[in-house]
Structures are given as structure tokens and as C-alpha cells.
KOLRO-826572 format. One record per residue (C-alpha): residue number from 1; residue in three letters; x, y, z. Coordinates in nm, 3 decimals. Layout:
<rs>
<r nr="NUM" rest="ALA" x="X" y="Y" z="Z"/>
...
</rs>
This chain:
<rs>
<r nr="1" rest="MET" x="-3.090" y="5.208" z="-0.238"/>
<r nr="2" rest="THR" x="-2.965" y="5.162" z="0.134"/>
<r nr="3" rest="LEU" x="-3.229" y="4.965" z="0.377"/>
<r nr="4" rest="PRO" x="-3.254" y="5.029" z="0.718"/>
<r nr="5" rest="ASN" x="-3.042" y="4.837" z="0.925"/>
<r nr="6" rest="GLN" x="-3.268" y="4.739" z="1.240"/>
<r nr="7" rest="PRO" x="-3.736" y="4.657" z="1.172"/>
<r nr="8" rest="VAL" x="-3.917" y="4.999" z="1.133"/>
<r nr="9" rest="THR" x="-4.193" y="5.010" z="1.262"/>
<r nr="10" rest="LEU" x="-4.502" y="5.287" z="1.221"/>
<r nr="11" rest="THR" x="-4.738" y="5.393" z="1.442"/>
<r nr="12" rest="VAL" x="-5.119" y="5.339" z="1.302"/>
<r nr="13" rest="GLU" x="-5.083" y="5.744" z="1.241"/>
<r nr="14" rest="GLN" x="-4.760" y="5.708" z="1.025"/>
<r nr="15" rest="ILE" x="-4.957" y="5.430" z="0.841"/>
<r nr="16" rest="ASP" x="-5.274" y="5.620" z="0.773"/>
<r nr="17" rest="GLU" x="-5.125" y="5.928" z="0.708"/>
<r nr="18" rest="LEU" x="-4.875" y="5.671" z="0.393"/>
<r nr="19" rest="ASN" x="-5.234" y="5.553" z="0.291"/>
<r nr="20" rest="ARG" x="-5.328" y="5.902" z="0.273"/>
<r nr="21" rest="LYS" x="-5.127" y="6.013" z="0.031"/>
<r nr="22" rest="LEU" x="-5.083" y="5.666" z="-0.155"/>
<r nr="23" rest="SER" x="-5.497" y="5.804" z="-0.133"/>
<r nr="24" rest="HIS" x="-5.434" y="6.082" z="-0.290"/>
<r nr="25" rest="MET" x="-5.116" y="5.949" z="-0.533"/>
<r nr="26" rest="ARG" x="-5.333" y="5.697" z="-0.676"/>
<r nr="27" rest="HIS" x="-5.592" y="5.945" z="-0.740"/>
<r nr="28" rest="ASP" x="-5.390" y="6.228" z="-0.880"/>
<r nr="29" rest="ILE" x="-5.299" y="5.966" z="-1.120"/>
<r nr="30" rest="ASN" x="-5.599" y="5.864" z="-1.218"/>
<r nr="31" rest="ASN" x="-5.699" y="6.216" z="-1.307"/>
<r nr="32" rest="ASN" x="-5.403" y="6.241" z="-1.552"/>
<r nr="33" rest="LEU" x="-5.481" y="5.973" z="-1.753"/>
<r nr="34" rest="SER" x="-5.854" y="6.043" z="-1.787"/>
<r nr="35" rest="LEU" x="-5.745" y="6.321" z="-1.926"/>
<r nr="36" rest="ILE" x="-5.557" y="6.137" z="-2.170"/>
<r nr="37" rest="LEU" x="-5.824" y="5.923" z="-2.286"/>
<r nr="38" rest="ALA" x="-6.087" y="6.272" z="-2.338"/>
<r nr="39" rest="ALA" x="-5.844" y="6.435" z="-2.551"/>
<r nr="40" rest="THR" x="-5.745" y="6.120" z="-2.785"/>
<r nr="41" rest="GLU" x="-6.176" y="6.027" z="-2.729"/>
<r nr="42" rest="LEU" x="-6.159" y="6.390" z="-2.869"/>
<r nr="43" rest="ILE" x="-5.911" y="6.439" z="-3.087"/>
<r nr="44" rest="ARG" x="-6.117" y="6.084" z="-3.292"/>
<r nr="45" rest="HIS" x="-6.387" y="6.218" z="-3.321"/>
<r nr="46" rest="LYS" x="-6.269" y="6.527" z="-3.429"/>
<r nr="47" rest="PRO" x="-5.921" y="6.552" z="-3.582"/>
<r nr="48" rest="GLN" x="-5.923" y="6.942" z="-3.605"/>
<r nr="49" rest="THR" x="-5.872" y="6.969" z="-3.196"/>
<r nr="50" rest="LEU" x="-5.540" y="6.777" z="-3.202"/>
<r nr="51" rest="ASP" x="-5.326" y="7.080" z="-3.192"/>
<r nr="52" rest="ARG" x="-5.530" y="7.245" z="-2.863"/>
<r nr="53" rest="MET" x="-5.474" y="6.882" z="-2.681"/>
<r nr="54" rest="ILE" x="-5.190" y="6.800" z="-2.721"/>
<r nr="55" rest="GLY" x="-5.062" y="6.970" z="-2.479"/>
<r nr="56" rest="THR" x="-5.313" y="6.837" z="-2.266"/>
<r nr="57" rest="LEU" x="-5.136" y="6.515" z="-2.338"/>
<r nr="58" rest="MET" x="-4.764" y="6.601" z="-2.298"/>
<r nr="59" rest="GLU" x="-4.853" y="6.741" z="-1.944"/>
<r nr="60" rest="GLN" x="-5.003" y="6.433" z="-1.805"/>
<r nr="61" rest="PRO" x="-4.632" y="6.220" z="-1.827"/>
<r nr="62" rest="PRO" x="-4.490" y="6.465" z="-1.649"/>
<r nr="63" rest="LYS" x="-4.753" y="6.537" z="-1.386"/>
<r nr="64" rest="VAL" x="-4.727" y="6.105" z="-1.361"/>
<r nr="65" rest="THR" x="-4.428" y="6.114" z="-1.267"/>
<r nr="66" rest="GLU" x="-4.432" y="6.381" z="-0.999"/>
<r nr="67" rest="ALA" x="-4.726" y="6.202" z="-0.814"/>
<r nr="68" rest="ILE" x="-4.532" y="5.874" z="-0.845"/>
<r nr="69" rest="GLY" x="-4.226" y="6.008" z="-0.665"/>
<r nr="70" rest="ARG" x="-4.372" y="6.250" z="-0.376"/>
<r nr="71" rest="PHE" x="-4.519" y="5.895" z="-0.291"/>
<r nr="72" rest="SER" x="-4.180" y="5.740" z="-0.310"/>
<r nr="73" rest="ALA" x="-3.983" y="5.956" z="-0.075"/>
<r nr="74" rest="GLU" x="-4.277" y="5.939" z="0.190"/>
<r nr="75" rest="PHE" x="-4.236" y="5.570" z="0.198"/>
<r nr="76" rest="GLU" x="-3.879" y="5.584" z="0.114"/>
<r nr="77" rest="ARG" x="-3.855" y="5.818" z="0.441"/>
<r nr="78" rest="ALA" x="-4.113" y="5.625" z="0.625"/>
<r nr="79" rest="PHE" x="-3.891" y="5.323" z="0.625"/>
<r nr="80" rest="GLY" x="-3.607" y="5.494" z="0.647"/>
<r nr="81" rest="ILE" x="-3.497" y="5.370" z="0.311"/>
<r nr="82" rest="THR" x="-3.224" y="5.597" z="0.131"/>
<r nr="83" rest="ARG" x="-3.083" y="5.623" z="-0.138"/>
<r nr="84" rest="SER" x="-2.708" y="5.592" z="-0.242"/>
</rs>
């Protein structure tokens, strides 16, 4: 990872945009975690739903990874951070 050589200045608008993207990422990840929790609770109370819920459980980790990746890319772009 390569950091900028000079201080980075962001406008209020850029900070606002990053903050909105951070908020969106938190919301997405909370939704994914809520689905995991709901699926596991349903399986606990109705074990016969396991086959139906396993798909929901398996879909969530890649969605969390994607949300983090999207925000990380925006963060790095805003601050001039590059990956070597």
C-alpha cells in the first residue's frame, strides 16, 4: 500500500459523501447480519427449515465482503492511497 507524499485535503462535500458511503456500508452489513441471525433462529426453532435457510446463510458473507470492498476502494481513492 502506498500512501500519499503530501497532506490530503478533503472538501466538506467529499467528507459528506464518504460519511454517506460509510453509513450505507454499515446499513448493508447490519442487514446481512440480521438475515444470518434470523435464519439461525428459524433453524433453531424449526430444524426442518435448514435446507431452505442454508442458501440465505451462505449468501451473506460474500455480500459483507463486497460492501467492505466498495467502501475501502472509495476511502482509498479519496485519500490517494494506492495498492502496490
